C-alpha positions as a Markdown table, in Angstrom:
| # | Residue | x | y | z |
|---|---|---|---|---|
| 1 | Met | 178.2 | 117.2 | 48.6 |
| 2 | Leu | 174.5 | 117.8 | 48.7 |
| 3 | Asn | 173.3 | 116.5 | 52.1 |
| 4 | Thr | 169.6 | 116.5 | 52.8 |
| 5 | Asn | 170.3 | 116.5 | 56.5 |
| 6 | Leu | 172.7 | 119.4 | 56.6 |
| 7 | Ala | 173.9 | 121.0 | 53.4 |
| 8 | Gln | 177.5 | 122.1 | 53.3 |
| 9 | Ser | 180.1 | 122.6 | 50.7 |
| 10 | Ser | 183.1 | 120.2 | 50.5 |
| 11 | Gly | 185.6 | 122.9 | 51.1 |
| 12 | Tyr | 185.1 | 122.3 | 54.8 |
| 13 | Ala | 187.1 | 124.4 | 57.2 |
| 14 | Ala | 190.3 | 123.9 | 55.2 |
| 15 | His | 189.9 | 127.1 | 53.2 |
| 16 | Gln | 189.4 | 129.2 | 56.3 |
| 17 | Val | 191.9 | 130.9 | 58.6 |
| 18 | Ser | 191.3 | 129.7 | 62.2 |
| 19 | Ser | 192.5 | 133.0 | 63.7 |
| 20 | Ser | 194.3 | 136.2 | 62.7 |
| 21 | Ser | 197.4 | 135.1 | 64.5 |
| 22 | Arg | 197.7 | 131.7 | 62.6 |
| 23 | Lys | 198.7 | 130.9 | 59.1 |
| 24 | Pro | 196.0 | 129.9 | 56.7 |
| 25 | Lys | 195.5 | 126.1 | 56.6 |
| 26 | Ala | 196.9 | 124.2 | 53.7 |
| 27 | Cys | 194.2 | 122.7 | 51.5 |
| 28 | Ile | 194.2 | 120.2 | 48.6 |
| 29 | Ser | 193.2 | 122.7 | 45.9 |
| 30 | Asp | 195.7 | 125.4 | 46.8 |
| 31 | Ile | 198.7 | 123.1 | 47.3 |
| 32 | Ala | 197.8 | 121.1 | 44.2 |
| 33 | Ala | 197.6 | 124.2 | 42.1 |
| 34 | Gln | 200.9 | 125.5 | 43.4 |
| 35 | Arg | 202.6 | 122.2 | 42.5 |
| 36 | Lys | 200.7 | 121.9 | 39.2 |
| 37 | Ile | 199.1 | 118.7 | 40.3 |
| 38 | Gly | 195.8 | 117.9 | 38.7 |
| 39 | Ala | 194.3 | 118.0 | 35.2 |
| 40 | Val | 191.3 | 120.0 | 34.1 |
| 41 | Ile | 188.8 | 117.7 | 32.4 |
| 42 | Asn | 185.7 | 118.7 | 30.5 |
| 43 | Val | 182.9 | 116.0 | 30.4 |
| 44 | Gly | 179.8 | 116.1 | 28.2 |
| 45 | Arg | 176.3 | 115.9 | 29.5 |
| 46 | Gly | 175.4 | 112.3 | 30.3 |
| 47 | Lys | 179.0 | 111.0 | 30.0 |
| 48 | Thr | 180.5 | 108.7 | 32.6 |
| 49 | Ile | 183.4 | 109.9 | 34.7 |
| 50 | Phe | 184.0 | 106.6 | 36.3 |
| 51 | Ser | 181.9 | 103.4 | 36.9 |
| 52 | Asp | 181.1 | 101.3 | 39.9 |
| 53 | Gly | 183.9 | 98.8 | 40.3 |
| 54 | Asp | 186.6 | 100.8 | 38.4 |
| 55 | Asp | 190.0 | 101.2 | 40.0 |
| 56 | Ser | 189.8 | 104.3 | 42.2 |
| 57 | Glu | 192.9 | 106.0 | 40.7 |
| 58 | Tyr | 191.5 | 109.6 | 40.9 |
| 59 | Ser | 189.5 | 112.0 | 42.9 |
| 60 | Tyr | 187.8 | 115.0 | 41.5 |
| 61 | Lys | 186.8 | 118.6 | 42.3 |
| 62 | Val | 183.8 | 120.1 | 40.4 |
| 63 | Val | 184.6 | 123.5 | 38.9 |
| 64 | Glu | 181.4 | 123.9 | 36.9 |
| 65 | Gly | 178.3 | 121.8 | 36.4 |
| 66 | Ala | 176.8 | 119.0 | 38.4 |
| 67 | Val | 177.7 | 115.3 | 38.8 |
| 68 | Arg | 175.5 | 112.5 | 40.0 |
| 69 | Leu | 176.9 | 109.5 | 41.9 |
| 70 | Ser | 174.6 | 106.5 | 41.6 |
| 71 | Lys | 174.3 | 102.7 | 41.9 |
| 72 | Met | 172.3 | 100.3 | 39.8 |
| 73 | Met | 170.3 | 97.9 | 41.9 |
| 74 | Leu | 169.9 | 94.2 | 41.1 |
| 75 | Asp | 166.3 | 94.7 | 39.9 |
| 76 | Gly | 167.5 | 97.4 | 37.5 |
| 77 | Arg | 166.4 | 100.4 | 39.5 |
| 78 | Arg | 168.9 | 103.3 | 39.9 |
| 79 | Gln | 169.6 | 104.9 | 43.3 |
| 80 | Ile | 171.3 | 108.2 | 43.2 |
| 81 | Ala | 173.4 | 108.6 | 46.4 |
| 82 | Glu | 174.8 | 112.1 | 45.9 |
| 83 | Phe | 175.0 | 115.1 | 43.7 |
| 84 | Ala | 178.4 | 116.9 | 43.5 |
| 85 | Leu | 178.1 | 120.6 | 42.7 |
| 86 | Pro | 180.7 | 123.4 | 42.1 |
| 87 | Gly | 183.3 | 123.4 | 44.9 |
| 88 | Asp | 182.5 | 119.8 | 45.9 |
| 89 | Met | 185.0 | 116.9 | 45.7 |
| 90 | Phe | 184.2 | 113.3 | 45.0 |
| 91 | Gly | 185.8 | 110.0 | 44.3 |
| 92 | Phe | 187.5 | 109.5 | 47.6 |
| 93 | Glu | 187.5 | 105.8 | 48.5 |
| 94 | Asn | 188.8 | 103.7 | 51.3 |
| 95 | Gly | 189.3 | 100.7 | 49.1 |
| 96 | Asp | 190.8 | 100.2 | 45.6 |
| 97 | Ala | 187.6 | 100.4 | 43.6 |
| 98 | Tyr | 184.8 | 103.0 | 43.3 |
| 99 | Gly | 181.6 | 102.0 | 44.9 |
| 100 | Leu | 179.4 | 104.3 | 42.8 |
| 101 | Thr | 179.1 | 105.5 | 39.2 |
| 102 | Ala | 179.8 | 109.2 | 38.5 |
| 103 | Glu | 178.0 | 110.8 | 35.5 |
| 104 | Ala | 177.8 | 114.4 | 34.3 |
| 105 | Val | 174.3 | 115.7 | 34.8 |
| 106 | Thr | 175.2 | 118.8 | 32.8 |
| 107 | Pro | 178.4 | 119.7 | 30.8 |
| 108 | Val | 180.9 | 119.5 | 33.6 |
| 109 | Thr | 184.4 | 120.8 | 34.2 |
| 110 | Val | 186.4 | 119.0 | 36.9 |
| 111 | Ile | 189.9 | 118.9 | 38.2 |
| 112 | Arg | 191.2 | 115.4 | 38.3 |
| 113 | Tyr | 193.8 | 114.4 | 41.0 |
| 114 | His | 195.7 | 111.2 | 41.0 |
| 115 | Arg | 195.2 | 109.3 | 44.2 |
| 116 | Thr | 199.0 | 108.8 | 44.9 |
| 117 | His | 199.5 | 112.6 | 44.6 |
| 118 | Ile | 196.8 | 113.3 | 47.1 |
| 119 | Glu | 198.1 | 110.7 | 49.5 |
| 120 | Arg | 201.6 | 112.2 | 49.3 |
| 121 | Leu | 200.2 | 115.6 | 50.1 |
| 122 | Gly | 198.4 | 114.1 | 53.0 |
| 123 | Glu | 201.6 | 112.6 | 54.3 |
| 124 | Glu | 203.4 | 116.0 | 53.9 |
| 125 | Phe | 200.7 | 118.3 | 55.3 |
| 126 | Ala | 198.7 | 117.6 | 58.5 |
| 127 | Asp | 196.0 | 120.1 | 57.3 |
| 128 | Ile | 195.5 | 118.2 | 54.1 |
| 129 | Arg | 195.4 | 114.9 | 56.0 |
| 130 | Gln | 192.7 | 116.3 | 58.2 |
| 131 | Glu | 190.8 | 117.6 | 55.1 |
| 132 | Leu | 190.9 | 114.1 | 53.6 |
| 133 | Met | 189.5 | 112.6 | 56.8 |
| 134 | Ala | 186.8 | 115.3 | 56.8 |
| 135 | His | 185.8 | 114.3 | 53.2 |
| 136 | Leu | 185.5 | 110.7 | 54.3 |
| 137 | Arg | 183.6 | 111.5 | 57.5 |
| 138 | His | 181.3 | 113.8 | 55.5 |
| 139 | Gly | 180.6 | 110.9 | 53.0 |
| 140 | Trp | 179.7 | 108.6 | 55.9 |
| 141 | Thr | 177.4 | 111.1 | 57.6 |
| 142 | Ser | 175.8 | 112.0 | 54.3 |
| 143 | Ala | 175.1 | 108.3 | 53.6 |
| 144 | Gln | 173.6 | 107.9 | 57.0 |
| 145 | Ala | 171.4 | 110.9 | 56.7 |
| 146 | His | 170.3 | 109.7 | 53.2 |
| 147 | Val | 169.3 | 106.3 | 54.7 |
| 148 | Val | 167.3 | 108.0 | 57.4 |
| 149 | Met | 165.6 | 110.2 | 54.8 |
| 150 | Leu | 164.7 | 107.2 | 52.6 |
| 151 | Gly | 163.4 | 105.2 | 55.6 |
| 152 | Arg | 161.6 | 107.8 | 57.7 |
| 153 | Gln | 160.6 | 111.0 | 55.8 |
| 154 | Thr | 157.4 | 111.5 | 53.9 |
| 155 | Ala | 157.5 | 112.5 | 50.2 |
| 156 | Lys | 156.8 | 116.2 | 51.1 |
| 157 | Glu | 159.5 | 116.2 | 53.7 |
| 158 | Arg | 162.0 | 114.6 | 51.3 |
| 159 | Val | 161.3 | 117.1 | 48.5 |
| 160 | Ala | 161.4 | 120.1 | 50.9 |
| 161 | Ala | 164.6 | 118.8 | 52.5 |
| 162 | Phe | 166.2 | 118.4 | 49.0 |
| 163 | Leu | 165.3 | 122.0 | 48.0 |
| 164 | Leu | 166.4 | 123.3 | 51.4 |
| 165 | Ala | 169.8 | 121.5 | 51.1 |
| 166 | Leu | 170.3 | 122.7 | 47.5 |
| 167 | Ala | 169.4 | 126.3 | 48.4 |
| 168 | Thr | 171.7 | 126.3 | 51.4 |
| 169 | His | 174.5 | 124.9 | 49.4 |
| 170 | Arg | 174.1 | 127.6 | 46.8 |
| 171 | Gly | 173.5 | 130.4 | 49.3 |
| 172 | Val | 170.0 | 131.1 | 48.1 |
| 173 | Lys | 167.6 | 133.0 | 50.4 |
| 174 | Ser | 163.9 | 133.6 | 50.4 |
| 175 | Gly | 162.7 | 135.4 | 47.3 |
| 176 | Gln | 165.7 | 134.3 | 45.2 |
| 177 | Pro | 165.7 | 131.8 | 42.3 |
| 178 | Leu | 167.4 | 128.4 | 42.7 |
| 179 | Asp | 168.8 | 126.7 | 39.7 |
| 180 | Leu | 168.1 | 123.0 | 39.3 |
| 181 | Pro | 170.7 | 121.4 | 37.2 |
| 182 | Met | 169.2 | 117.9 | 37.6 |
| 183 | Gly | 165.9 | 116.8 | 36.1 |
| 184 | Arg | 162.8 | 115.5 | 37.9 |
| 185 | Gln | 163.8 | 111.9 | 37.3 |
| 186 | Asp | 167.2 | 112.5 | 38.9 |
| 187 | Ile | 165.5 | 114.1 | 41.9 |
| 188 | Ala | 163.1 | 111.1 | 42.1 |
| 189 | Asp | 166.0 | 108.6 | 42.0 |
| 190 | Tyr | 167.8 | 110.6 | 44.7 |
| 191 | Leu | 164.8 | 110.8 | 47.0 |
| 192 | Gly | 163.6 | 107.2 | 46.5 |
| 193 | Leu | 160.3 | 108.5 | 44.9 |
| 194 | Thr | 158.6 | 108.2 | 41.6 |
| 195 | Ile | 158.8 | 111.1 | 39.1 |
| 196 | Glu | 155.0 | 111.5 | 39.4 |
| 197 | Thr | 155.3 | 111.9 | 43.2 |
| 198 | Val | 158.1 | 114.5 | 42.8 |
| 199 | Cys | 156.1 | 116.5 | 40.2 |
| 200 | Arg | 152.9 | 116.3 | 42.3 |
| 201 | Thr | 154.8 | 117.4 | 45.5 |
| 202 | Leu | 156.4 | 120.4 | 43.7 |
| 203 | Thr | 152.9 | 121.4 | 42.5 |
| 204 | Asp | 151.6 | 121.1 | 46.1 |
| 205 | Leu | 154.5 | 123.3 | 47.4 |
| 206 | Lys | 153.7 | 125.8 | 44.6 |
| 207 | Ala | 150.0 | 125.9 | 45.6 |
| 208 | Ala | 151.0 | 126.5 | 49.2 |
| 209 | His | 153.0 | 129.5 | 48.1 |
| 210 | Val | 156.2 | 128.0 | 49.5 |
| 211 | Ile | 157.8 | 128.0 | 46.1 |
| 212 | Ala | 157.2 | 129.2 | 42.5 |
| 213 | Ile | 158.3 | 127.4 | 39.4 |
| 214 | Pro | 159.3 | 129.8 | 36.6 |
| 215 | Asp | 160.6 | 126.9 | 34.5 |
| 216 | Arg | 161.7 | 123.2 | 34.8 |
| 217 | His | 165.2 | 124.1 | 35.8 |
| 218 | Arg | 164.5 | 126.9 | 38.2 |
| 219 | Ile | 162.6 | 127.2 | 41.5 |
| 220 | Leu | 161.9 | 130.5 | 43.3 |
| 221 | Ile | 162.0 | 130.0 | 47.1 |
| 222 | Arg | 159.2 | 132.1 | 48.5 |
| 223 | Ser | 159.7 | 131.1 | 52.1 |
| 224 | Met | 162.8 | 129.4 | 53.5 |
| 225 | Asp | 161.1 | 129.2 | 56.9 |
| 226 | Ala | 158.1 | 127.3 | 55.5 |
| 227 | Leu | 160.5 | 125.0 | 53.6 |
| 228 | Glu | 162.5 | 124.3 | 56.8 |
| 229 | Asp | 159.2 | 123.5 | 58.7 |
| 230 | Leu | 158.2 | 121.1 | 56.0 |
| 231 | Ala | 161.6 | 119.4 | 55.9 |
| 232 | Ser | 161.6 | 118.9 | 59.6 |
| 233 | Gly | 158.0 | 117.4 | 59.6 |
| 234 | Glu | 156.5 | 120.3 | 61.5 |
| 235 | Asp | 154.0 | 121.2 | 58.8 |
| 236 | Ser | 153.6 | 117.9 | 56.9 |
| 237 | Glu | 150.2 | 116.5 | 56.2 |
| 238 | Asp | 151.4 | 113.3 | 54.5 |
């Protein structure tokens, strides 16, 4: 998941070999593929994958595209809690119902796993059990970081942190383009800002030569160091 505090993919350490003398760890994707568990699902842009309150029967892995997970507030406002990008998994719940609505930001391909199948794999493989716990912990820490961001960071810090997290997730370095699958309104709803503030802040970052904006769905990161300074509040004037 995209985490504006510390961006990391949801593969966690489960896909890595801990040392040359140990066997590779079992992970959900590999074992599920071996046992032909999971269905490949294509979802059109803007379509709902599951809704807040639906029975949490499935979890998902993004193969292609981007998914937003959001909640509608009582006053009608939308708060986006997370974006799931290729390699990320989402839909893990402690309870019996989803707490967020998942929608396709772009045309999306996901692998859908039935909850009971994943739970059985967790009972059979200690590594998968640890991976499931890692997903849950990551969700909690991401939520905590998001709350801190919404409550404490300035608009410039939020936008910089968002771009930094997305660039880190995608492995983008200084001087390289960063694709933005989500629109400005989605970014605003994720950062707790208005779309006008997001657009103005991006323009300010462009004027400061921190980024370039070739088009609406692509950002060129001119300086990762400057972006990191802004995200941490070291160079913010707001």
